[in-house]
KETORPA-323113 format. One line per 5 residues: number of its first residue (from 1); their letters; for each residue y, z, x of C-alpha. Coordinates in pm, 1 decimal, decimal comma, always signed. Layout:
# residues N
NUM	A	Y Z X ~ ...
END
This chain:
# residues 601
1	XXXXX	-5655,3 -11928,9 -5555,6 ~ -5321,9 -11760,9 -5565,4 ~ -5270,8 -11444,1 -5363,5 ~ -5089,3 -11127,1 -5502,5 ~ -4768,1 -11026,1 -5330,2
6	XXXXX	-4540,3 -10702,3 -5363,4 ~ -4331,3 -10430,8 -5179,0 ~ -4494,6 -10132,0 -5012,6 ~ -4419,5 -9786,0 -5177,6 ~ -4192,3 -9557,5 -4954,2
11	XXXXX	-4304,8 -9190,7 -4931,1 ~ -4114,3 -8874,9 -4788,2 ~ -4215,2 -8768,3 -4441,9 ~ -4427,0 -8455,5 -4432,3 ~ -4204,2 -8304,4 -4151,6
16	XXXXX	-3893,7 -8299,1 -4373,3 ~ -4074,0 -8102,2 -4640,6 ~ -4182,3 -7846,8 -4389,6 ~ -3827,6 -7803,7 -4259,2 ~ -3696,0 -7744,5 -4606,8
21	XXXXX	-3958,0 -7487,7 -4682,9 ~ -3896,0 -7315,9 -4347,9 ~ -3523,0 -7296,8 -4415,3 ~ -3579,5 -7144,2 -4757,8 ~ -3815,7 -6892,3 -4604,7
26	XXXXX	-3559,5 -6785,2 -4343,2 ~ -3291,8 -6743,3 -4609,1 ~ -3518,7 -6533,4 -4824,9 ~ -3611,6 -6321,1 -4525,0 ~ -3245,0 -6261,1 -4437,4
31	XXXXX	-3172,3 -6169,7 -4796,6 ~ -3459,4 -5921,1 -4788,2 ~ -3333,7 -5769,2 -4461,2 ~ -2978,6 -5740,5 -4587,6 ~ -3096,0 -5607,3 -4919,4
36	XXXXX	-3320,7 -5356,3 -4747,2 ~ -3037,3 -5245,5 -4523,9 ~ -2809,0 -5204,7 -4821,3 ~ -3078,1 -5005,5 -4995,3 ~ -3120,3 -4783,6 -4686,6
41	XXXXX	-2747,3 -4731,6 -4648,4 ~ -2654,6 -4691,3 -5013,6 ~ -2974,3 -4541,8 -5143,6 ~ -3138,3 -4344,0 -4868,7 ~ -2869,7 -4270,9 -4596,5
46	XXXXX	-2549,0 -4266,3 -4791,1 ~ -2477,9 -3911,5 -4684,2 ~ -2537,1 -3983,7 -4315,7 ~ -2306,4 -4284,1 -4311,0 ~ -2044,1 -4098,0 -4505,6
51	XXXXX	-2070,4 -3807,3 -4264,0 ~ -2032,7 -4040,9 -3967,5 ~ -1726,9 -4199,1 -4125,4 ~ -1582,9 -3855,8 -4196,5 ~ -1634,0 -3747,2 -3838,0
56	XXXXX	-1443,9 -4053,7 -3721,8 ~ -1153,4 -3959,8 -3944,6 ~ -1138,1 -3590,2 -3845,2 ~ -866,9 -3491,4 -3599,1 ~ -900,4 -3151,9 -3428,9
61	XXXXX	-614,3 -2935,0 -3307,5 ~ -695,0 -2633,2 -3089,1 ~ -530,2 -2308,7 -3195,0 ~ -480,2 -2085,9 -2888,7 ~ -591,8 -1724,9 -2899,1
66	XXXXX	-330,5 -1469,1 -2815,5 ~ -399,4 -1324,4 -2470,6 ~ -440,4 -949,1 -2472,9 ~ -172,8 -724,0 -2331,1 ~ -193,6 -498,4 -2027,8
71	XXXXX	-64,7 -151,7 -2111,6 ~ +6,0 +165,8 -1919,9 ~ -144,8 +500,2 -2021,1 ~ +132,3 +558,2 -2277,4 ~ +98,9 +215,0 -2435,6
76	XXXXX	+402,0 +67,3 -2258,5 ~ +361,9 -308,0 -2210,2 ~ +315,1 -431,2 -1854,0 ~ +202,7 -780,9 -1958,5 ~ +193,6 -954,1 -2295,1
81	XXXXX	+170,9 -1301,7 -2444,6 ~ +349,6 -1478,4 -2722,6 ~ +210,2 -1787,0 -2898,5 ~ +444,8 -2083,8 -2900,7 ~ +407,7 -2446,1 -3011,2
86	XXXXX	+533,7 -2783,7 -2897,9 ~ +610,1 -3040,9 -3167,7 ~ +496,7 -3392,5 -3071,9 ~ +502,0 -3725,7 -3254,5 ~ +320,7 -4057,9 -3235,9
91	XXXXX	+626,5 -4276,6 -3294,7 ~ +414,3 -4584,5 -3364,5 ~ +271,2 -4413,8 -3671,7 ~ +585,5 -4248,5 -3803,1 ~ +816,0 -4545,8 -3751,9
96	XXXXX	+608,2 -4782,2 -3967,7 ~ +550,1 -4528,9 -4247,4 ~ +811,3 -4577,2 -4518,8 ~ +654,8 -4309,5 -4741,0 ~ +355,9 -4080,7 -4760,0
101	XXXXX	+186,5 -3860,4 -5016,3 ~ +122,7 -3488,4 -5005,5 ~ +14,2 -3212,8 -5238,8 ~ +302,3 -3032,3 -5406,9 ~ +305,6 -2765,3 -5680,1
106	XXXXX	+398,5 -2929,2 -6011,2 ~ +401,6 -2722,2 -6332,1 ~ +182,0 -2455,6 -6178,0 ~ -74,4 -2687,9 -6022,4 ~ -90,3 -2909,1 -5715,8
111	XXXXX	-42,3 -3282,4 -5749,9 ~ -0,7 -3570,9 -5508,5 ~ +368,6 -3647,7 -5470,1 ~ +522,7 -3946,6 -5295,8 ~ +762,3 -3847,5 -5017,1
116	XXXXX	+994,9 -4093,6 -4846,8 ~ +1017,5 -4099,0 -4468,0 ~ +1387,0 -4004,1 -4481,6 ~ +1308,4 -3704,4 -4701,4 ~ +1038,0 -3590,5 -4457,8
121	XXXXX	+1277,8 -3625,1 -4164,6 ~ +1542,8 -3427,9 -4352,6 ~ +1294,5 -3146,1 -4427,3 ~ +1174,0 -3140,2 -4065,6 ~ +1531,8 -3122,3 -3936,1
126	XXXXX	+1596,9 -2828,2 -4165,9 ~ +1290,3 -2639,8 -4038,4 ~ +1380,0 -2709,9 -3674,2 ~ +1749,4 -2636,3 -3719,9 ~ +1825,5 -2973,8 -3561,4
131	XXXXX	+2061,5 -3256,4 -3652,7 ~ +1892,6 -3497,8 -3892,9 ~ +1995,0 -3807,5 -3697,2 ~ +1857,4 -3653,7 -3376,5 ~ +1521,7 -3589,4 -3543,2
136	XXXXX	+1511,9 -3944,5 -3681,1 ~ +1581,3 -4081,9 -3335,9 ~ +1303,6 -3868,2 -3188,0 ~ +1051,6 -3994,6 -3446,0 ~ +1145,9 -4360,7 -3409,6
141	XXXXX	+1010,3 -4590,2 -3138,0 ~ +691,7 -4716,0 -2981,1 ~ +578,8 -4411,9 -2779,0 ~ +238,6 -4272,1 -2868,4 ~ +330,4 -3922,8 -2740,2
146	XXXXX	+681,9 -3786,9 -2756,5 ~ +785,8 -3420,8 -2750,0 ~ +1034,1 -3346,4 -3027,1 ~ +1075,8 -2971,7 -2973,8 ~ +930,5 -2695,0 -2757,1
151	XXXXX	+866,3 -2321,1 -2774,7 ~ +839,1 -2300,1 -3154,2 ~ +733,8 -1968,5 -3309,1 ~ +417,8 -1948,7 -3525,1 ~ +608,1 -1922,8 -3855,2
156	XXXXX	+799,4 -2240,6 -3774,4 ~ +475,5 -2419,2 -3680,0 ~ +322,5 -2319,4 -4012,2 ~ +617,1 -2463,3 -4210,0 ~ +598,6 -2788,9 -4012,2
161	XXXXX	+224,4 -2819,7 -4073,9 ~ +279,3 -2794,6 -4449,0 ~ +521,5 -3089,4 -4442,2 ~ +229,7 -3320,6 -4343,2 ~ +464,8 -3576,3 -4188,2
166	XXXXX	+274,3 -3879,1 -4054,7 ~ +231,4 -3887,0 -3677,9 ~ +372,5 -3535,8 -3631,4 ~ +147,9 -3263,7 -3489,9 ~ +192,5 -2931,4 -3310,5
171	XXXXX	+28,7 -2820,1 -2985,7 ~ -21,3 -2452,3 -2920,8 ~ +86,9 -2290,2 -2594,7 ~ +90,2 -1933,4 -2465,1 ~ +383,6 -1777,5 -2284,6
176	XXXXX	+311,7 -1474,1 -2063,3 ~ +585,7 -1217,1 -2008,8 ~ +605,8 -911,1 -1782,8 ~ +882,0 -686,5 -1917,5 ~ +861,8 -432,7 -1632,6
181	XXXXX	+896,4 -690,7 -1357,4 ~ +760,8 -568,8 -1022,1 ~ +647,1 -228,9 -1154,8 ~ +272,4 -238,2 -1079,6 ~ +322,2 -611,0 -1019,4
186	XXXXX	+37,4 -646,1 -772,0 ~ -197,5 -448,6 -995,0 ~ -112,5 -648,3 -1308,6 ~ -126,4 -984,2 -1130,5 ~ -16,6 -1316,1 -1276,7
191	XXXXX	-146,0 -1641,0 -1429,6 ~ -207,7 -1985,8 -1288,2 ~ -42,9 -2258,2 -1497,3 ~ +31,3 -1995,9 -1760,8 ~ -330,7 -1978,9 -1876,9
196	XXXXX	-580,9 -1849,7 -1618,6 ~ -570,5 -1520,9 -1428,0 ~ -474,1 -1580,4 -1066,0 ~ -434,8 -1228,6 -921,0 ~ -471,3 -860,1 -1002,5
201	XXXXX	-611,8 -750,9 -1336,3 ~ -504,7 -1080,1 -1491,5 ~ -774,4 -1233,7 -1272,2 ~ -1055,8 -979,4 -1291,6 ~ -1011,1 -912,7 -1664,9
206	XXXXX	-946,2 -1276,2 -1759,6 ~ -1248,3 -1316,5 -1988,4 ~ -1160,6 -1001,1 -2179,7 ~ -790,2 -1079,4 -2208,4 ~ -801,3 -1445,9 -2307,5
211	XXXXX	-999,1 -1428,3 -2635,5 ~ -1152,1 -1731,9 -2811,3 ~ -942,4 -2030,7 -2928,9 ~ -954,3 -2142,8 -3291,9 ~ -947,3 -2495,5 -3438,3
216	XXXXX	-786,3 -2684,8 -3725,6 ~ -954,0 -3004,5 -3854,6 ~ -787,5 -3255,7 -4086,2 ~ -849,4 -3616,2 -4189,6 ~ -651,8 -3914,4 -4061,2
221	XXXXX	-684,3 -4250,1 -4237,0 ~ -720,1 -4592,9 -4073,2 ~ -341,2 -4631,0 -4089,9 ~ -296,6 -4314,8 -3882,5 ~ -166,8 -4112,7 -4177,8
226	XXXXX	-298,3 -3773,5 -4277,6 ~ -507,5 -3786,1 -4594,6 ~ -344,0 -3528,6 -4825,3 ~ -656,7 -3447,5 -5026,4 ~ -890,0 -3478,8 -4730,2
231	XXXXX	-1064,5 -3215,2 -4522,8 ~ -843,0 -2935,5 -4392,4 ~ -1056,9 -2676,9 -4215,6 ~ -927,5 -2377,0 -4023,8 ~ -1128,3 -2170,4 -3775,4
236	XXXXX	-897,5 -1882,9 -3677,8 ~ -859,6 -1790,5 -3312,5 ~ -997,5 -1455,3 -3198,1 ~ -730,7 -1283,0 -2993,6 ~ -813,6 -1121,9 -2660,7
241	XXXXX	-846,8 -748,7 -2606,9 ~ -572,2 -535,9 -2459,1 ~ -646,5 -362,1 -2129,6 ~ -510,8 -7,9 -2121,7 ~ -460,9 +143,1 -1776,0
246	XXXXX	-448,1 +496,8 -1642,7 ~ -112,3 +426,7 -1476,2 ~ +204,5 +602,7 -1582,2 ~ +467,0 +328,9 -1546,5 ~ +753,4 +577,5 -1494,8
251	XXXXX	+569,8 +751,1 -1211,0 ~ +463,1 +411,7 -1076,3 ~ +826,8 +301,8 -1060,8 ~ +925,7 +624,5 -887,2 ~ +648,4 +592,7 -628,1
256	XXXXX	+735,5 +228,6 -558,1 ~ +1097,9 +317,8 -497,7 ~ +1005,6 +607,6 -270,1 ~ +766,5 +413,5 -46,2 ~ +990,6 +105,4 -37,0
261	XXXXX	+1280,8 +317,4 +83,4 ~ +1065,2 +473,1 +357,3 ~ +928,4 +135,4 +461,0 ~ +1280,8 -10,6 +487,6 ~ +1413,8 +294,1 +673,6
266	XXXXX	+1141,1 +279,1 +939,5 ~ +1102,9 -102,3 +944,2 ~ +729,9 -64,7 +874,6 ~ +512,5 -365,6 +802,7 ~ +400,8 -219,8 +470,6
271	XXXXX	+345,3 +108,5 +291,8 ~ +140,5 +243,7 +1,9 ~ +128,4 +554,8 -215,0 ~ -155,6 +665,1 -440,6 ~ -140,5 +945,5 -697,2
276	XXXXX	-473,7 +1046,1 -850,4 ~ -550,6 +1298,9 -1121,9 ~ -814,3 +1526,9 -969,5 ~ -960,4 +1636,0 -1303,5 ~ -1027,1 +1287,0 -1439,3
281	XXXXX	-1027,7 +1050,5 -1142,0 ~ -745,1 +858,1 -1312,2 ~ -506,8 +673,2 -1083,8 ~ -165,1 +749,7 -1230,3 ~ +32,9 +562,4 -963,5
286	XXXXX	-66,7 +313,0 -694,4 ~ +243,6 +173,6 -529,2 ~ +286,4 -102,6 -271,7 ~ +596,5 -212,8 -86,3 ~ +739,0 -559,7 -157,2
291	XXXXX	+554,5 -560,0 -488,6 ~ +561,5 -901,2 -660,1 ~ +731,7 -967,2 -991,7 ~ +461,4 -1146,4 -1196,5 ~ +738,2 -1339,4 -1373,2
296	XXXXX	+808,2 -1509,2 -1037,9 ~ +539,1 -1414,4 -783,3 ~ +648,7 -1687,3 -543,1 ~ +951,7 -1480,6 -444,0 ~ +732,3 -1268,2 -215,9
301	XXXXX	+493,8 -1381,0 +55,2 ~ +130,7 -1436,2 -38,4 ~ +22,8 -1137,6 +174,5 ~ +233,7 -907,4 -46,0 ~ +86,5 -1015,6 -379,1
306	XXXXX	-226,7 -801,3 -364,0 ~ -283,0 -425,5 -372,4 ~ -310,1 -294,1 -16,8 ~ -413,6 +48,0 -141,2 ~ -756,1 -106,8 -207,3
311	XXXXX	-758,1 -422,4 +5,9 ~ -633,7 -298,9 +344,5 ~ -890,1 -116,1 +558,8 ~ -772,5 +61,2 +875,1 ~ -876,5 +345,6 +1102,7
316	XXXXX	-776,8 +656,6 +906,5 ~ -723,4 +886,5 +1203,5 ~ -714,0 +1263,4 +1167,6 ~ -741,9 +1274,3 +787,4 ~ -1113,4 +1218,3 +858,7
321	XXXXX	-1134,1 +1563,9 +1019,6 ~ -1160,6 +1702,8 +666,9 ~ -1502,6 +1534,7 +637,7 ~ -1613,6 +1677,3 +972,6 ~ -1513,3 +2028,9 +867,3
326	XXXXX	-1685,6 +1990,6 +529,0 ~ -2008,5 +1875,6 +696,2 ~ -2006,0 +2164,7 +946,0 ~ -1953,1 +2424,7 +672,4 ~ -2203,6 +2273,7 +427,6
331	XXXXX	-2467,7 +2246,4 +701,2 ~ -2409,5 +2610,8 +793,7 ~ -2301,3 +2516,7 +1145,7 ~ -1950,8 +2663,2 +1132,6 ~ -1698,2 +2844,9 +914,9
336	XXXXX	-1316,9 +2836,8 +895,4 ~ -1277,3 +3135,5 +1131,6 ~ -1529,3 +3027,0 +1395,1 ~ -1393,9 +3064,2 +1748,7 ~ -1368,8 +2769,1 +1987,7
341	XXXXX	-1229,4 +2795,2 +2340,5 ~ -1051,9 +2465,2 +2390,6 ~ -934,0 +2336,3 +2730,8 ~ -630,6 +2107,8 +2777,7 ~ -868,6 +1810,6 +2769,2
346	XXXXX	-1235,0 +1796,9 +2681,3 ~ -1503,6 +1582,3 +2844,7 ~ -1852,0 +1525,5 +2707,5 ~ -2108,8 +1264,7 +2812,2 ~ -1850,6 +1109,2 +3039,6
351	XXXXX	-1598,7 +1069,8 +2755,9 ~ -1265,6 +1253,8 +2782,8 ~ -1057,1 +1350,6 +2481,2 ~ -697,6 +1474,9 +2466,3 ~ -458,9 +1602,7 +2202,3
356	XXXXX	-124,2 +1468,8 +2086,5 ~ +50,1 +1778,5 +2226,7 ~ +23,7 +1957,3 +2559,7 ~ -151,6 +2293,8 +2563,4 ~ -346,4 +2517,3 +2794,5
361	XXXXX	-690,0 +2666,1 +2730,2 ~ -672,5 +2822,2 +2386,2 ~ -899,2 +3017,5 +2153,4 ~ -877,0 +2842,5 +1818,0 ~ -1041,5 +2880,8 +1480,4
366	XXXXX	-1189,5 +2583,1 +1300,9 ~ -894,1 +2619,5 +1062,3 ~ -658,5 +2608,2 +1362,0 ~ -826,8 +2295,7 +1499,1 ~ -751,0 +2112,1 +1173,7
371	XXXXX	-416,2 +2285,3 +1122,3 ~ -295,1 +2146,0 +1455,1 ~ -506,5 +1828,6 +1436,4 ~ -681,5 +1878,1 +1769,8 ~ -914,4 +1596,1 +1875,4
376	XXXXX	-1057,9 +1814,8 +2152,7 ~ -1159,3 +2092,8 +1918,5 ~ -1288,1 +1848,7 +1655,6 ~ -1522,4 +1687,1 +1909,3 ~ -1631,0 +2027,8 +2038,9
381	XXXXX	-1712,3 +2152,8 +1687,2 ~ -1850,1 +1819,4 +1567,6 ~ -2109,5 +1813,1 +1846,4 ~ -2306,9 +2058,8 +1638,4 ~ -2380,3 +1770,3 +1400,0
386	XXXXX	-2638,9 +1515,6 +1511,8 ~ -2532,1 +1151,4 +1520,0 ~ -2739,7 +1090,6 +1209,7 ~ -2571,9 +1379,6 +1029,8 ~ -2225,7 +1250,4 +1122,4
391	XXXXX	-2312,8 +909,3 +978,7 ~ -2476,7 +1049,2 +665,9 ~ -2180,8 +1271,1 +584,1 ~ -1930,9 +989,8 +622,6 ~ -2147,4 +778,9 +394,2
396	XXXXX	-2186,8 +1063,9 +146,2 ~ -1807,8 +1092,7 +119,2 ~ -1794,4 +723,5 +25,2 ~ -1693,7 +570,2 +356,6 ~ -1832,8 +217,0 +374,0
401	XXXXX	-1846,5 +194,1 -7,8 ~ -1566,2 +21,0 -197,3 ~ -1433,3 +216,4 -497,2 ~ -1453,3 -29,5 -786,3 ~ -1135,8 +2,7 -992,0
406	XXXXX	-1141,3 -354,2 -1123,3 ~ -911,1 -521,7 -869,8 ~ -983,6 -825,0 -652,0 ~ -1078,3 -801,3 -282,1 ~ -1152,3 -429,1 -275,2
411	XXXXX	-1221,4 -330,8 +85,1 ~ -1555,1 -177,7 +174,7 ~ -1434,8 -75,5 +518,7 ~ -1656,4 -48,2 +824,3 ~ -1910,2 +224,3 +887,6
416	XXXXX	-2138,7 +105,8 +1164,3 ~ -2494,6 +248,0 +1159,6 ~ -2518,9 +537,3 +1402,2 ~ -2792,6 +358,9 +1599,4 ~ -2527,2 +107,7 +1703,7
421	XXXXX	-2261,1 +357,7 +1809,9 ~ -2159,3 +346,2 +2173,9 ~ -2105,4 +651,8 +2390,3 ~ -1747,5 +703,2 +2273,9 ~ -1772,0 +601,3 +1908,7
426	XXXXX	-2028,2 +871,0 +1834,3 ~ -1747,8 +1121,8 +1894,3 ~ -1439,2 +931,3 +1773,8 ~ -1584,7 +897,8 +1420,6 ~ -1539,0 +1274,6 +1396,9
431	XXXXX	-1161,0 +1229,0 +1399,2 ~ -1125,1 +894,1 +1221,2 ~ -1152,6 +630,9 +1491,7 ~ -1430,8 +373,9 +1523,0 ~ -1448,7 +365,0 +1142,3
436	XXXXX	-1223,8 +192,5 +887,8 ~ -1150,5 +254,0 +522,0 ~ -894,8 +187,2 +250,2 ~ -636,5 +435,1 +129,9 ~ -825,7 +474,5 -197,8
441	XXXXX	-1145,4 +562,6 -8,4 ~ -959,9 +845,0 +166,8 ~ -815,8 +967,4 -163,1 ~ -1162,4 +963,2 -319,9 ~ -1302,2 +1179,0 -39,3
446	XXXXX	-1023,1 +1437,8 -75,6 ~ -1060,0 +1437,6 -454,1 ~ -1415,9 +1567,4 -421,9 ~ -1295,0 +1867,2 -219,1 ~ -1013,5 +1933,6 -465,2
451	XXXXX	-1262,9 +1912,0 -754,5 ~ -1500,6 +2181,9 -626,8 ~ -1720,3 +1935,3 -441,5 ~ -1770,2 +1686,8 -727,0 ~ -1661,2 +1327,7 -668,3
456	XXXXX	-1534,1 +1134,0 -968,9 ~ -1507,2 +757,9 -981,4 ~ -1144,3 +650,6 -933,0 ~ -1031,5 +497,3 -1261,1 ~ -758,5 +238,3 -1311,9
461	XXXXX	-879,4 +87,5 -1641,8 ~ -896,7 +347,6 -1916,4 ~ -1003,7 +141,9 -2217,6 ~ -1013,5 -191,3 -2397,0 ~ -824,6 -221,6 -2725,3
466	XXXXX	-967,9 -463,4 -2983,7 ~ -736,7 -679,7 -3199,5 ~ -800,8 -440,6 -3490,2 ~ -669,7 -148,1 -3283,6 ~ -1001,1 +22,8 -3207,8
471	XXXXX	-1053,5 +136,7 -2848,3 ~ -1357,9 +107,1 -2624,0 ~ -1355,6 +337,0 -2322,6 ~ -1420,0 +162,4 -1992,0 ~ -1759,4 +257,2 -1843,6
476	XXXXX	-1757,8 +515,4 -1565,0 ~ -2005,9 +614,9 -1298,7 ~ -2171,1 +953,3 -1314,0 ~ -2004,4 +1228,7 -1108,4 ~ -2159,0 +1294,2 -767,0
481	XXXXX	-2189,0 +1636,0 -604,5 ~ -2083,9 +1603,2 -240,8 ~ -2063,8 +1967,2 -127,2 ~ -2106,0 +2307,1 -289,4 ~ -1812,7 +2471,5 -468,8
486	XXXXX	-1801,4 +2736,7 -194,9 ~ -1774,0 +2475,8 +80,5 ~ -1504,4 +2293,9 -114,5 ~ -1309,3 +2620,2 -152,2 ~ -1330,3 +2694,8 +220,7
491	XXXXX	-1210,6 +2345,1 +311,3 ~ -921,5 +2377,4 +64,4 ~ -824,1 +2702,6 +236,7 ~ -823,3 +2517,6 +569,9 ~ -600,4 +2242,6 +426,0
496	XXXXX	-360,0 +2491,4 +268,0 ~ -341,6 +2691,0 +590,8 ~ -245,4 +2371,2 +771,7 ~ +70,0 +2381,0 +558,3 ~ +136,1 +2757,2 +557,3
501	XXXXX	+34,8 +2835,1 +917,4 ~ -27,9 +2504,4 +1091,5 ~ +157,5 +2192,2 +1190,3 ~ +207,7 +2036,0 +843,9 ~ +478,2 +2264,3 +704,6
506	XXXXX	+672,5 +1951,9 +603,4 ~ +428,8 +1905,7 +312,3 ~ +533,0 +2235,4 +147,0 ~ +683,9 +2241,3 -203,2 ~ +896,6 +2510,2 -363,3
511	XXXXX	+698,8 +2687,8 -633,1 ~ +368,0 +2513,3 -564,0 ~ +85,2 +2578,6 -322,3 ~ -6,0 +2266,9 -123,6 ~ -290,8 +2166,5 +104,9
516	XXXXX	-254,0 +1862,7 +328,8 ~ -369,8 +1668,3 +632,4 ~ -196,5 +1406,1 +844,3 ~ -348,1 +1111,4 +1025,9 ~ -238,9 +874,4 +1300,5
521	XXXXX	-435,6 +584,0 +1441,1 ~ -376,3 +276,3 +1651,6 ~ -357,9 -49,9 +1461,2 ~ -536,3 -358,4 +1601,1 ~ -319,6 -668,2 +1638,0
526	XXXXX	-335,8 -915,3 +1350,7 ~ -274,0 -1225,4 +1564,1 ~ -604,3 -1207,5 +1750,3 ~ -447,2 -1048,0 +2055,2 ~ -670,5 -793,1 +2221,7
531	XXXXX	-563,9 -430,9 +2202,2 ~ -337,7 -252,8 +1957,2 ~ -3,2 -335,3 +1798,6 ~ +154,6 -19,9 +1663,9 ~ +19,5 +269,3 +1460,5
536	XXXXX	-86,4 +364,1 +1109,9 ~ +61,6 +692,1 +987,8 ~ -68,4 +877,3 +683,1 ~ -41,0 +1203,8 +495,2 ~ -275,4 +1311,9 +216,3
541	XXXXX	-254,6 +1635,0 +20,0 ~ -326,9 +1814,9 -304,8 ~ -144,1 +2055,6 -534,2 ~ -129,0 +2313,3 -679,9 ~ -398,7 +2480,9 -468,3
546	XXXXX	-467,3 +2757,1 -721,4 ~ -586,5 +2485,4 -964,1 ~ -560,2 +2142,3 -797,3 ~ -431,8 +1867,1 -1024,8 ~ -309,1 +1577,7 -810,4
551	XXXXX	-394,2 +1404,0 -483,8 ~ -114,1 +1209,5 -316,6 ~ -156,3 +991,7 -9,3 ~ +125,5 +812,5 +172,5 ~ +52,3 +543,0 +434,8
556	XXXXX	+286,8 +342,7 +657,4 ~ +163,0 +53,3 +867,0 ~ +331,3 -0,3 +1205,1 ~ +656,2 +189,6 +1149,6 ~ +908,9 +147,8 +1428,6
561	XXXXX	+999,3 +432,9 +1660,4 ~ +821,5 +727,2 +1822,0 ~ +505,9 +774,6 +1615,7 ~ +509,5 +1148,4 +1677,8 ~ +859,0 +1169,8 +1534,0
566	XXXXX	+772,1 +976,5 +1218,8 ~ +698,9 +1178,2 +908,0 ~ +563,4 +1082,1 +568,3 ~ +646,9 +1431,6 +448,6 ~ +961,6 +1338,8 +253,4
571	XXXXX	+778,6 +1071,6 +50,3 ~ +478,7 +1299,5 -4,8 ~ +696,6 +1585,9 -131,2 ~ +907,7 +1359,4 -348,9 ~ +616,7 +1181,9 -518,6
576	XXXXX	+404,5 +1496,2 -556,2 ~ +700,2 +1682,4 -711,6 ~ +759,7 +1398,1 -955,1 ~ +393,1 +1389,6 -1055,4 ~ +387,7 +1764,4 -1120,9
581	XXXXX	+706,8 +1740,0 -1329,0 ~ +588,0 +1433,7 -1521,8 ~ +270,5 +1611,6 -1633,7 ~ +432,7 +1952,7 -1679,6 ~ +204,5 +2128,2 -1430,6
586	XXXXX	+304,2 +2496,6 -1417,1 ~ +406,6 +2646,1 -1081,3 ~ +153,9 +2833,0 -870,5 ~ +98,5 +3202,2 -927,8 ~ -172,6 +3288,1 -674,4
591	XXXXX	-140,2 +3393,4 -311,2 ~ -144,7 +3102,5 -61,3 ~ -424,6 +3080,7 +194,3 ~ -309,8 +3178,0 +543,8 ~ -610,1 +3138,2 +769,0
596	XXXXX	-531,5 +3229,6 +1131,6 ~ -495,4 +2930,0 +1360,1 ~ -585,8 +3124,0 +1674,7 ~ -907,0 +3319,0 +1718,6 ~ -898,2 +3685,8 +1809,4
601	X	-1005,0 +3760,0 +2163,2
END
């Protein structure tokens, strides 16, 4: 029986089919993912992606705010700023751009117009007033940042911006100028790197002066060219406020010249003069020697760039006797004509005190003790005050408290608590030793006596002027009553008698009644050496005494020569006379006080 024969049938492997199906599945999945993503981007998040792309294309340029000016009381400029611009170019962008498009007015409406690179360069050269070939050279190359021109005025910057030349942008800068040079130079201060306040009012008023910068945003394409119909947003800068001072720049100049001349004549280390308006507390002049020119502050030593009238604290010496007399009268413990029998030297609790001049045993009035600046008599009279009273009265007159006039490093001085006084200090504080204070603290104390016992805050900043011209008065502290009007009057009589009958005749002025007090104290060495290195000499006074208007204090630190032969009288008279003339203060009409300096037996 024959057997059947034939070929076996070949079938596809099951694994190959599965691989094919798996591949198709992956492809479909990828298509779904991509399609979903496209749907999300184009359908649901088109705005977000467009916004992100826009943000990538936006280029910001900061527009500097104009720094406020510093003005004197009459509006004269002591410091001001001008906005200037630097023109810079990215040469890699400009060099490769043969032409660009910008909006131009055509038949009364704006249209995109094609501008050749050479035309743009020609227009830019015309705006800058530069040679066209020089501008082309400046814009050509491979530097990403190249300065084409500096110190451009705002109107020129605006014309350049409208040209929309590829790769060309402007950078704002601020240039500070001080037209009065060293007049009030230490008070005004100066800037660091031309932008940030470094000293004086430029430093303390920096936030007020500097304003808020603005910003300009425009679109740059992928090729680095500005998109002519793209975003162009402008946020204007808010200029800073002006700071208006109480200073009179003419009187300030006069005072600076007067004290500088005296300092040079006597080879003193430094000198200061303060002129304060008694009625308002306004400081109308505050002069330092070697005052810096803020245009070039490096020309003077760092120690001369501040305002020593508020930063330098020293033992005031006999000017402090005014406080002792005021305390005695207000407490009802003495009066100007009280009699004191004063020996050549006076010893109490083992402490001996002498005077600057030789005298025998004398019967003096309280007025005569101050009129001749007697330490012996001051200690004898001041004993009637307890130690606590002595401390409290010094504190009440502002000793140990810095007058805040808006300047850096204002000295608080040193007023040690009375519990810590040693056996000698409890008496020396009565005549201005064992205590330290600034010149302005002394002036503030005398102002309260001149103003019928009412102390006003010393004021250097009068107001802030907004960019629109409106003024905001600077805040002031409430007045403080220190002594009664009657006590203030009696102390003024003592001070005037020191000029008419006492030892301070050099303070007298023709036509005006004057009250004054001098002070001399030893000056501790600055180099750490124990002991004293020279003296501090001062004179403080007020005029006219029938209706006091101004306080003037003159201080010299370590003048050369015999301290008892050195006088601040010429500077005091000169500056006080100028202040009275400047403000048209009428001459005195009343009868000067002439309290007897010696007591009747």
